[in-house]
Each structure stands twice: as structure tokens, then as C-alpha cells.
C-alpha positions as CSV (number, residue, x, y, z in Angstrom):
1,Q,-10.6,-4.4,-20.5
2,L,-8.4,-6.8,-18.0
3,Q,-5.2,-5.0,-18.2
4,L,-1.7,-4.8,-16.6
5,V,0.8,-1.7,-17.1
6,E,4.5,-1.7,-16.0
7,S,6.5,1.1,-15.1
8,G,9.8,2.2,-13.7
9,G,11.8,0.8,-16.3
10,G,14.8,2.8,-17.7
11,L,18.4,3.6,-18.1
12,V,20.5,2.8,-14.9
13,Q,24.6,2.5,-14.4
14,P,25.6,-1.1,-13.3
15,G,25.4,-1.6,-9.7
16,G,22.0,0.8,-9.4
17,S,18.7,0.3,-8.8
18,L,15.1,0.4,-10.0
19,R,11.6,-0.2,-8.9
20,L,9.2,-1.5,-11.4
21,S,5.6,-1.2,-10.7
22,C,2.3,-3.4,-11.7
23,V,-1.0,-2.1,-11.7
24,A,-3.8,-3.9,-12.5
25,S,-6.9,-2.5,-13.9
26,G,-10.6,-4.0,-14.8
27,F,-9.5,-6.8,-12.1
28,T,-8.7,-6.8,-8.8
29,L,-5.2,-9.3,-7.8
30,D,-6.5,-10.4,-4.4
31,Y,-6.9,-13.9,-6.1
32,Y,-4.0,-14.0,-8.4
33,A,-0.6,-15.1,-8.1
34,M,1.7,-12.8,-9.9
35,G,5.2,-13.1,-11.5
36,W,7.8,-11.0,-13.3
37,F,9.4,-12.3,-16.4
38,R,12.1,-10.8,-18.9
39,Q,13.4,-11.2,-22.2
40,A,16.4,-9.4,-23.8
41,P,16.3,-9.3,-27.6
42,G,17.1,-13.0,-29.6
43,E,17.0,-14.7,-26.1
44,E,14.6,-17.0,-24.2
45,R,12.0,-15.5,-21.8
46,E,13.3,-16.0,-18.4
47,G,11.1,-16.2,-15.2
48,V,12.5,-13.5,-12.7
49,S,10.1,-14.0,-9.6
50,C,6.8,-15.1,-8.7
51,I,5.0,-14.2,-5.5
52,S,1.6,-16.1,-4.2
53,A,-1.8,-14.5,-3.8
54,S,-1.4,-14.0,-0.3
55,G,2.2,-12.1,-0.5
56,S,3.1,-14.7,1.9
57,S,5.4,-16.8,-0.6
58,T,8.0,-15.7,-2.9
59,I,10.3,-17.6,-5.7
60,Y,13.3,-16.2,-7.6
61,A,15.5,-17.1,-10.0
62,D,19.0,-17.9,-9.3
63,S,20.3,-15.0,-11.6
64,V,18.6,-12.4,-9.2
65,K,18.6,-14.3,-5.7
66,G,19.9,-12.0,-3.3
67,R,19.4,-8.7,-5.6
68,F,15.7,-8.7,-6.6
69,T,12.5,-8.6,-4.0
70,I,8.8,-9.0,-5.5
71,S,6.4,-7.5,-3.3
72,R,2.4,-6.7,-3.5
73,D,0.3,-4.4,-2.3
74,N,-2.8,-5.6,-2.9
75,A,-5.1,-2.6,-1.4
76,K,-3.2,-0.5,-4.3
77,N,-3.7,-3.5,-7.0
78,T,-0.1,-3.3,-7.5
79,V,3.0,-5.6,-7.7
80,Y,6.7,-4.7,-7.4
81,L,9.8,-5.6,-8.5
82,Q,12.6,-3.9,-6.8
83,M,16.2,-4.3,-8.3
84,N,19.5,-3.7,-6.6
85,S,22.9,-4.2,-7.6
86,L,21.3,-4.3,-11.0
87,K,24.0,-5.7,-13.6
88,P,24.5,-5.5,-17.7
89,W,23.1,-9.1,-18.1
90,D,19.9,-7.6,-16.4
91,T,19.1,-5.9,-19.2
92,A,15.6,-6.9,-20.8
93,V,12.0,-6.0,-21.2
94,Y,10.2,-6.8,-18.1
95,H,6.6,-8.4,-18.1
96,C,4.4,-8.8,-15.4
97,N,1.5,-11.5,-15.2
98,A,-1.0,-12.4,-13.2
99,V,-2.2,-16.2,-12.9
100,P,-5.8,-16.7,-11.3
101,V,-6.0,-19.2,-8.5
102,R,-9.8,-19.5,-9.0
103,M,-11.3,-21.4,-11.7
104,G,-12.7,-19.7,-14.8
105,Y,-10.3,-16.6,-15.1
106,L,-7.6,-16.2,-18.0
107,E,-4.0,-15.4,-16.9
108,V,-2.9,-11.7,-17.9
109,W,0.0,-10.1,-19.3
110,G,1.3,-6.7,-19.0
111,Q,2.8,-4.7,-22.2
112,G,6.4,-4.8,-20.6
113,T,8.7,-2.0,-19.5
114,L,12.3,-1.7,-20.5
115,V,15.3,-1.9,-18.4
116,T,18.7,-1.0,-19.6
117,V,21.8,-1.4,-17.5
118,S,24.7,0.2,-19.0
119,S,27.4,2.8,-18.2
């Protein structure tokens, strides 16, 4: 019943932009830190970005710093990943996850959305 659903992936040319969304259902994100991860076929899963429950603190992988921006709107129960200046090596399935900051709750993962950067 706890679910994260990503959307916004698709095909984009190098240098283009996409905004990914992650909407929670069955629970609220108020007390969850949120993260975006990505994985290309045959490659290791890579942490892309994380944001604190309050939205006041963010972390980015070196590979996306200056190009990607994570944000959240707790009122909409949604987390976003704005991706600019996309490169072919950004191609991957992007997953969001929710990490509880309170005791007694489980981490939740989304099903993923595919981002393909190609000319």
C-alpha cells in the first residue's frame, strides 16, 4: 500500500532538460528524507541526490552537481528532480526512495522511470 510512483522520464537530446516527479501514496512524506538513484543496464546503482525531510539540506553526486536540482513539496506529497544539460551518460532508470526519519517505518522505493539521452 505504501507506494512511490515516478514520472517524467522519456527521450531527450543531449543538452536538454527533464523534470522527474515522485508522488507518494499510502503515506505522507513529511517525515521522510528522499533520494533519487539511477541504474543503467550492467552498471552499479548510483546515488544521484538526496534531500532532507524539511527540504533544507541537499546532497548531489559529483556527476550531476550543477546540472540537477532536487526539491520537494510536502503539501503535494511529491519530490522532484530537475535535470538540465543532460548528457548521454545520464541515461538510466531513475528511482526515488523514501527513508523514514522516525522509528518503526520502512524505506519505500518507486518502480522507476526511464531517462534516455540520445540524439
